[in-house]
C-alpha positions as CSV (number, residue, x, y, z in Angstrom):
1,M,0.5,24.9,98.0
2,S,-0.3,22.3,95.4
3,D,-1.5,25.1,93.1
4,A,2.1,26.2,92.8
5,L,2.8,23.2,90.7
6,L,0.8,24.7,87.8
7,P,3.2,27.6,87.1
8,L,6.2,25.4,87.9
9,S,5.1,22.9,85.2
10,V,5.1,25.7,82.7
11,F,8.2,27.8,83.7
12,V,10.6,25.0,84.6
13,P,10.9,23.4,81.1
14,L,10.9,26.9,79.5
15,L,13.7,28.0,81.8
16,A,15.6,24.8,81.2
17,G,15.3,25.3,77.4
18,V,16.8,28.8,77.8
19,C,19.6,27.5,80.0
20,V,20.4,24.8,77.4
21,F,20.6,27.4,74.7
22,L,23.0,29.5,76.7
23,S,25.1,26.6,77.9
24,G,25.5,25.0,74.5
25,G,25.3,21.5,75.8
26,G,25.4,18.4,73.5
27,A,23.4,15.2,73.3
28,R,24.2,14.3,76.9
29,S,24.0,17.8,78.3
30,P,23.5,17.6,82.1
31,V,21.5,20.8,81.9
32,A,19.1,19.3,79.4
33,L,18.8,16.0,81.2
34,S,18.2,17.8,84.5
35,G,15.5,19.9,82.9
36,V,13.8,16.8,81.6
37,L,13.9,15.0,85.0
38,L,12.7,18.0,86.9
39,S,9.9,18.7,84.5
40,L,8.9,15.0,84.6
41,A,8.8,15.1,88.5
42,I,6.7,18.3,88.6
43,S,4.3,16.9,86.0
44,L,3.8,13.7,88.0
45,L,3.3,15.6,91.2
46,L,0.7,17.8,89.5
47,V,-1.1,14.7,88.2
48,M,-1.2,13.2,91.7
49,A,-2.4,16.5,93.2
50,V,-5.3,16.6,90.8
51,G,-6.1,13.0,91.5
52,S,-6.4,13.8,95.3
53,Q,-7.9,17.2,95.1
54,G,-10.1,17.1,92.0
55,T,-9.1,20.5,90.4
56,L,-6.4,23.0,90.9
57,D,-6.5,26.8,90.1
58,H,-3.7,29.4,90.2
59,A,-3.9,33.1,89.5
60,L,-0.6,34.3,88.2
61,A,0.9,37.1,90.4
62,G,-2.3,37.0,92.5
63,W,-4.4,38.7,89.8
64,E,-7.8,37.1,89.4
65,P,-9.8,37.1,86.1
66,P,-10.8,39.0,84.2
67,L,-7.7,41.1,84.8
68,G,-5.3,38.4,85.5
69,I,-4.2,35.0,84.0
70,R,-5.7,31.9,85.5
71,L,-4.2,28.4,85.2
72,H,-6.6,25.5,85.7
73,A,-6.0,21.8,86.0
74,D,-8.7,19.2,86.0
75,G,-8.7,15.5,85.0
76,L,-8.5,16.2,81.3
77,A,-5.6,18.6,81.6
78,A,-3.9,16.3,84.1
79,L,-4.0,13.4,81.6
80,M,-2.5,15.5,78.9
81,I,0.2,16.7,81.2
82,L,0.9,13.0,82.1
83,L,1.0,12.0,78.4
84,T,3.4,14.8,77.7
85,A,5.7,13.9,80.6
86,V,5.8,10.2,79.9
87,V,6.2,10.4,76.1
88,G,8.6,13.4,76.5
89,A,10.9,11.6,78.9
90,L,11.2,8.5,76.8
91,V,11.6,10.4,73.5
92,S,14.3,12.4,75.3
93,L,16.2,9.2,76.1
94,H,15.9,8.2,72.4
95,A,17.3,11.6,71.4
96,V,20.4,11.1,73.6
97,G,21.3,8.2,71.3
98,Q,20.0,9.7,68.1
99,F,22.1,12.9,68.4
100,A,25.2,11.4,70.0
101,G,28.2,13.1,68.5
102,K,26.1,15.9,67.0
103,S,26.5,18.6,69.6
104,E,25.1,21.5,67.5
105,I,22.0,19.6,66.4
106,A,21.6,18.2,70.0
107,N,21.7,21.7,71.4
108,R,19.0,23.0,69.1
109,F,16.9,19.9,69.7
110,W,17.0,20.2,73.5
111,T,16.4,24.0,73.4
112,L,13.4,23.7,71.2
113,W,12.0,20.5,72.8
114,L,12.1,22.0,76.3
115,L,10.5,25.2,75.1
116,L,7.8,23.0,73.4
117,W,7.3,21.0,76.6
118,G,6.6,24.2,78.6
119,S,4.4,25.6,75.9
120,L,2.3,22.4,75.7
121,N,1.8,22.4,79.5
122,A,0.8,26.1,79.3
123,L,-1.7,25.3,76.6
124,F,-3.2,22.4,78.6
125,L,-3.5,24.6,81.8
126,S,-4.6,27.9,80.2
127,A,-8.1,29.0,81.3
128,D,-8.7,31.8,78.8
129,L,-9.0,32.0,75.1
130,F,-6.3,34.5,74.4
131,N,-3.7,32.7,76.4
132,V,-4.7,29.6,74.5
133,Y,-3.9,31.5,71.3
134,V,-0.5,32.6,72.7
135,T,0.4,29.1,73.8
136,L,-0.7,27.7,70.4
137,E,1.7,30.1,68.7
138,L,4.5,29.1,71.1
139,V,3.9,25.4,70.3
140,T,4.0,26.2,66.5
141,L,7.1,28.3,66.8
142,A,9.0,25.6,68.7
143,A,7.7,22.7,66.5
144,I,8.5,24.1,63.0
145,P,12.3,24.6,63.7
146,L,12.3,21.0,65.1
147,V,11.2,19.8,61.6
148,L,14.1,21.7,60.1
149,L,16.7,19.7,62.1
150,A,16.6,17.1,59.4
151,G,18.5,19.6,57.2
152,S,17.1,18.5,53.9
153,R,15.4,20.4,51.1
154,Q,12.3,18.4,51.7
155,S,12.2,19.4,55.4
156,V,12.5,23.1,54.5
157,S,9.5,22.8,52.1
158,A,7.5,20.8,54.7
159,S,8.3,23.4,57.4
160,L,7.2,26.2,55.1
161,N,3.9,24.5,54.4
162,Y,3.5,23.8,58.1
163,L,4.2,27.5,58.9
164,L,1.7,28.8,56.4
165,L,-1.1,26.5,57.4
166,A,-0.4,27.1,61.1
167,L,-0.6,30.9,60.6
168,F,-3.8,30.5,58.6
169,G,-5.3,28.4,61.4
170,S,-4.1,31.0,64.0
171,L,-5.8,33.8,62.0
172,L,-9.1,31.9,61.9
173,Y,-8.9,31.1,65.7
174,L,-8.0,34.7,66.6
175,G,-10.9,36.0,64.6
176,G,-13.3,33.8,66.6
177,V,-11.7,35.0,69.8
178,A,-12.2,38.6,68.9
179,L,-15.9,38.0,68.2
180,I,-16.4,36.2,71.5
181,Y,-14.6,39.0,73.4
182,G,-16.9,41.6,71.7
183,M,-20.0,39.6,72.8
184,T,-18.9,38.9,76.4
185,G,-16.2,41.4,77.4
186,T,-14.0,38.7,78.8
187,L,-11.7,35.9,77.6
188,D,-11.8,33.7,80.7
189,L,-13.4,30.3,79.8
190,Q,-15.6,30.2,82.9
191,L,-16.9,33.7,82.5
192,I,-17.5,33.2,78.8
193,G,-19.7,30.2,79.6
194,E,-21.8,32.5,81.9
195,R,-22.1,35.4,79.5
196,L,-22.1,34.0,75.9
197,P,-25.5,34.3,74.3
198,A,-27.3,31.0,73.7
199,G,-27.6,31.6,69.9
200,G,-27.4,34.0,67.1
201,W,-25.2,34.4,64.0
202,P,-22.3,36.1,65.9
203,V,-21.9,33.0,68.1
204,G,-22.1,30.7,65.1
205,V,-19.5,32.6,63.2
206,A,-17.1,32.8,66.2
207,T,-17.5,29.0,66.7
208,A,-16.9,28.3,63.1
209,L,-13.7,30.3,63.0
210,I,-12.3,28.8,66.1
211,V,-13.2,25.2,65.1
212,A,-11.8,25.7,61.6
213,G,-8.6,27.1,62.9
214,L,-8.1,24.2,65.3
215,L,-9.0,21.6,62.5
216,V,-6.2,23.2,60.4
217,K,-3.7,22.9,63.2
218,A,-4.7,19.4,64.0
219,A,-4.3,18.3,60.3
220,I,-7.9,16.9,60.1
221,V,-9.0,16.0,56.6
222,P,-9.2,18.0,54.4
223,F,-6.5,20.1,56.0
224,H,-4.1,17.2,56.5
225,F,-1.8,17.6,53.5
226,W,1.0,19.4,55.5
227,L,1.3,16.7,58.1
228,P,2.9,13.7,56.4
229,P,5.8,15.6,54.8
230,A,6.5,17.4,58.0
231,H,6.3,14.4,60.3
232,G,7.8,11.9,57.8
233,G,10.8,14.0,57.0
234,A,11.8,15.1,60.6
235,P,14.3,13.2,62.8
236,A,12.6,10.3,64.6
237,P,12.4,12.0,68.1
238,V,10.8,15.1,66.5
239,S,8.3,13.0,64.5
240,A,7.3,11.2,67.7
241,L,6.8,14.5,69.6
242,L,4.8,16.1,66.7
243,S,2.5,13.1,66.2
244,A,2.0,12.2,69.9
245,L,1.7,15.6,71.4
246,V,1.6,18.6,69.1
247,V,-1.3,17.8,66.8
248,K,-3.1,16.4,69.8
249,A,-3.0,19.8,71.5
250,A,-5.4,21.3,68.9
251,V,-7.8,18.3,69.3
252,Y,-7.6,18.7,73.0
253,L,-8.8,22.3,72.7
254,L,-11.8,21.2,70.7
255,L,-12.8,18.9,73.5
256,R,-12.0,21.6,76.1
257,L,-14.2,24.2,74.3
258,W,-17.0,21.7,73.8
259,A,-17.0,21.0,77.5
260,G,-16.9,24.7,78.3
261,P,-18.2,27.9,76.6
262,L,-18.9,26.4,73.2
263,Q,-20.8,23.4,74.3
264,L,-24.2,24.6,72.9
265,P,-23.0,25.6,69.4
266,L,-20.7,22.5,69.1
267,S,-23.6,20.3,70.2
268,A,-25.9,21.6,67.5
269,P,-26.9,18.4,65.5
270,W,-25.6,19.5,62.1
271,V,-22.3,20.7,63.6
272,A,-21.8,17.6,65.7
273,Q,-22.6,15.4,62.6
274,L,-20.2,17.4,60.5
275,L,-17.3,17.0,62.9
276,G,-18.1,13.3,63.2
277,A,-18.1,13.0,59.4
278,L,-14.7,14.7,59.1
279,G,-13.4,12.2,61.7
280,A,-14.8,9.3,59.7
281,A,-13.3,10.7,56.5
282,A,-9.9,11.0,58.3
283,I,-10.0,7.4,59.5
284,I,-10.8,6.0,56.1
285,L,-8.8,8.2,53.8
286,G,-5.8,8.4,56.2
287,S,-5.7,4.6,56.5
288,I,-6.0,4.0,52.7
289,Q,-3.1,6.5,52.1
290,A,-1.0,4.7,54.8
291,M,-1.4,1.4,52.9
292,R,0.0,3.0,49.7
293,Q,3.1,4.7,51.1
294,P,6.5,3.4,50.0
295,R,8.4,4.8,53.1
296,L,7.8,3.5,56.6
297,K,7.8,6.9,58.3
298,L,5.1,8.1,55.8
299,V,3.0,5.0,56.6
300,V,3.2,6.1,60.3
301,A,2.5,9.7,59.4
302,Y,-0.7,8.9,57.5
303,S,-1.7,6.7,60.3
304,T,-1.7,9.8,62.5
305,V,-4.1,11.4,60.1
306,A,-6.4,8.4,60.5
307,Q,-6.1,8.0,64.2
308,L,-6.9,11.6,65.0
309,G,-10.3,11.1,63.4
310,Y,-11.4,8.7,66.2
311,I,-11.4,11.6,68.6
312,L,-13.8,13.6,66.5
313,L,-16.3,10.7,66.6
314,F,-17.1,12.0,70.1
315,F,-19.1,15.0,68.9
316,P,-22.1,13.2,67.4
317,L,-22.1,10.8,70.4
318,A,-21.6,13.4,73.2
319,V,-22.2,11.0,76.1
320,A,-20.0,10.1,79.1
321,S,-18.6,6.9,77.7
322,A,-17.8,8.5,74.3
323,W,-16.0,11.3,76.2
324,Q,-13.9,8.7,78.0
325,G,-13.3,6.8,74.8
326,A,-12.1,10.0,72.9
327,V,-9.8,11.1,75.7
328,Y,-8.4,7.6,76.3
329,H,-7.8,7.2,72.5
330,G,-5.7,10.4,72.7
331,L,-3.6,8.8,75.4
332,A,-3.3,5.4,73.8
333,H,-2.5,6.9,70.4
334,G,0.1,9.3,71.8
335,V,2.0,6.5,73.4
336,A,1.7,4.0,70.6
337,K,2.5,6.5,67.8
338,A,5.6,7.8,69.6
339,A,6.7,4.1,69.8
340,L,6.0,3.6,66.1
341,F,8.0,6.6,65.0
342,L,10.9,5.8,67.2
343,A,11.0,2.2,66.0
344,A,10.8,3.4,62.4
345,G,13.6,5.9,63.2
346,N,15.7,3.0,64.5
347,M,15.3,1.1,61.2
348,L,16.2,4.3,59.2
349,Y,19.2,4.8,61.4
350,H,20.3,1.2,60.9
351,L,19.7,0.9,57.1
352,G,20.1,4.5,55.9
353,H,16.6,4.3,54.3
354,D,13.0,3.4,55.3
355,R,11.7,2.0,52.1
356,V,9.1,-0.6,53.1
357,A,9.6,-2.9,50.1
358,E,13.4,-3.1,51.0
359,L,13.0,-4.2,54.6
360,R,13.5,-7.8,53.6
361,G,15.9,-9.7,55.8
362,M,15.6,-7.3,58.7
363,G,13.7,-9.7,61.0
364,R,16.8,-10.7,62.9
365,P,19.1,-7.5,62.9
366,L,16.2,-5.3,63.8
367,A,14.3,-7.7,66.0
368,L,13.7,-5.4,69.0
369,S,12.7,-2.4,66.9
370,L,10.4,-4.5,64.8
371,G,9.0,-6.0,68.0
372,A,8.4,-2.5,69.3
373,F,6.6,-1.6,66.0
374,A,4.5,-4.7,66.2
375,I,3.5,-4.3,69.9
376,A,2.6,-0.6,69.4
377,S,0.6,-1.6,66.3
378,V,-1.7,-3.7,68.5
379,S,-3.0,-0.5,70.1
380,I,-3.3,1.3,66.7
381,M,-5.4,-1.6,65.4
382,G,-7.5,-1.5,68.5
383,L,-6.9,-5.1,69.6
384,P,-7.1,-6.3,73.2
385,P,-5.5,-6.0,75.7
386,S,-4.2,-2.6,74.5
387,G,-5.2,1.0,75.4
388,G,-6.4,1.5,71.9
389,F,-8.9,-1.4,72.4
390,I,-10.3,0.2,75.5
391,A,-10.8,3.5,73.8
392,K,-12.5,2.1,70.7
393,W,-14.6,-0.2,72.8
394,L,-16.0,2.8,74.6
395,L,-16.7,4.6,71.4
396,L,-18.4,1.5,69.9
397,Q,-20.5,1.1,73.1
398,S,-21.7,4.6,72.8
399,A,-22.5,4.3,69.1
400,L,-24.4,1.0,69.6
401,E,-26.5,2.5,72.4
402,Q,-27.5,5.4,70.2
403,G,-28.0,3.4,67.1
404,L,-25.4,5.3,65.1
405,W,-24.4,2.4,62.9
406,W,-22.2,4.5,60.6
407,I,-19.9,5.2,63.5
408,V,-19.8,1.5,64.4
409,A,-18.9,0.7,60.7
410,T,-16.3,3.4,60.6
411,V,-14.5,2.1,63.8
412,L,-14.5,-1.5,62.6
413,V,-13.4,-0.7,59.0
414,G,-10.7,1.6,60.5
415,G,-9.3,-1.2,62.5
416,L,-9.2,-3.5,59.5
417,L,-7.4,-0.9,57.4
418,A,-4.9,-0.3,60.2
419,A,-4.2,-4.1,60.2
420,G,-3.7,-3.9,56.5
421,Y,-0.9,-1.3,56.6
422,V,0.7,-2.8,59.7
423,F,0.8,-6.4,58.3
424,R,2.2,-5.0,55.0
425,V,5.2,-3.7,56.9
426,M,5.7,-6.8,58.9
427,R,5.3,-9.0,55.8
428,Y,8.2,-7.3,54.1
429,A,10.4,-7.3,57.2
430,F,10.2,-11.0,57.7
431,M,10.6,-12.0,54.1
432,E,13.8,-13.6,53.1
433,A,16.3,-11.2,51.6
434,H,17.2,-11.9,47.9
435,A,20.9,-11.0,48.1
436,G,21.5,-9.7,51.6
437,P,19.7,-6.8,53.3
438,S,19.1,-3.7,51.2
439,V,21.0,-0.7,52.7
440,D,22.2,2.6,51.4
441,R,25.4,2.4,53.4
442,A,27.1,0.1,55.9
443,P,24.5,-0.9,58.6
444,T,24.8,1.3,61.8
445,P,23.2,-0.4,64.8
446,A,20.9,1.8,66.8
447,Q,22.1,2.9,70.2
448,P,20.6,0.8,73.1
449,L,18.8,3.9,74.4
450,M,17.1,4.3,71.1
451,V,15.9,0.7,71.0
452,W,14.8,0.5,74.6
453,S,12.9,3.8,74.6
454,A,10.8,2.6,71.6
455,L,10.2,-0.8,73.2
456,T,9.2,0.8,76.5
457,L,6.7,3.1,74.9
458,A,5.3,0.1,72.9
459,V,4.9,-1.9,76.1
460,L,3.2,1.1,77.8
461,S,0.6,1.1,75.0
462,I,-0.4,-2.4,76.1
463,V,-0.2,-1.5,79.8
464,L,-2.8,1.3,79.2
465,G,-5.2,-1.6,78.6
466,F,-4.9,-2.6,82.2
467,T,-4.8,0.9,83.8
468,A,-8.0,2.3,82.3
469,R,-9.9,2.4,85.6
470,P,-7.6,4.7,87.6
471,L,-6.9,6.9,84.6
472,L,-10.6,7.2,83.7
473,T,-11.3,7.9,87.3
474,L,-8.8,10.8,87.2
475,L,-10.5,12.1,84.0
476,G,-13.9,12.2,85.8
477,E,-17.1,13.4,84.4
478,I,-17.4,15.8,81.4
479,P,-16.2,19.1,82.9
480,L,-19.1,21.3,81.7
481,G,-18.8,25.0,82.4
482,G,-15.2,25.6,81.3
483,G,-13.5,24.8,84.6
C-alpha cells in the first residue's frame, strides 16, 4: 500500500489549497496549517518508503501506460519531495508571522502555496513528458500570482516578465515533446527510452527544444534576467519558495531526462560541454552581479542565478560522484537559500528597507537574523562542515579525476566570489552607525516565528554536511532508463 502515498502527496496539498480558498482563513488558518502538517507527514512517509523499498510506482485509476498516467518515485524524486516538505514547512511558519493581521493576503498566500506544493510533488513524481508539461504549467500559474502579493508596480512588471518567459519556455518544451511523441508514439519516460532512435536530426531538434525550454524556466544565463526582479520584489516567504524550489524544478527535469530517455543526446560531448559552460557562466556572472547589488534581496536573488550553475557542471562530468554532487548541491542550496531570503525578509520587516549600505548598526537589533544569514552563507560559500561543502567537494573530485581544470577553477572562483558578496553584507551590518540605524519608519521587530524559521533552516544547511551518507544512499546510483 506504500504506492498510495504517491497520489496522496499530490492531491492532499492541492485539496488543502482549495479548502483554504473556500474557507477564507487568515494567517493562522487551521485549515492551512492542517494542510501543511498533513502534507509534511505524507511526504516524510513517502521518503521513508522509498528508502526501504527502492522505488515506488502507481498507475492512477489502475490504468497502465501508455494509456494511463504513471507516478514514479526513486531516490532522486524522494530527495526533491523531502526538500519541498522541509523547506515548505519552515517557510509556512515564517509566513504565519509575516502575514499576521493581513487575512486577505494570507488567504491568497496559503491557497497559492498549497497548490504550488501539490504541483511540485506532481512534477517530481510524473513519469511521462506530457504530465511534466502540465505540472510545469501548474507550478508557473501558482508561482506568478505569489510574486504579485507584494502589491507594488515593480512586482507587476516582474510578474509579467516571468509570465512571458515562462510561456516561451513552455512553448519550446512542448515542441520538443510533440517531436518525441511523433517518433515514439508514447510519452512514458521508460517507453520513450526503449523506442527513441539513437541519433538523427529529429532527436537533436527535440532535445534542443526541451533543454532550451527548461533553461528558460530555470533562469540559467543568458535567460536569467527575469529572476532577480521577481524574487527580489516578492514577499520573503515567496522569494524563499521560488529560489529554493520553483527554479530547482526545471533543473531537476534536466537531470531526470539525462538519466532517462535523453541520456544519449545530452551526453554528446559538445552538448555536455555547452551545458557546463552555461553553468560556469552563471556561476561567475551571477556572483559578480550579486557583489554589485545595492539591495540585500537582490544580492540573494543574483546568488541564486550563480548557485544554479553548479548543477549544470554535472553534464560534462557525467560520473557517479558528479551526479551525487549535483543533486546534493540542489538540496544544500535549497535549504540555505530559503534561510537567506527569510533572514533578508526579517531585516526588511524590521527596517522598512533592505539597502545593504544602510545596514550599519544592525549587528545587535538583528543579531539572530544576521546569524541565520551568516550560517546559511557558509553553505553558499562551500565551506566545511556544510552541505554546500560536501556537494562542491564531490564536483571537484570528479573534475580532478577527469582533468577538467576549467571546472576546478570555476568552483574555486565561485566560492571566492560568494565570500565576497557575503562579507560585504556582514561588513556593513557590523559597522558602527553614524547617527543611529537607518530606517524608513519606526523599527518593527520580526515575529519570533519569522526569526526562528530562518535560523532553523540555516542550521539545517550545516546539518546537511553531517547527513550526506544516508541521503546519498537514498539517492542511489544514476537511475538510467527513465525509471
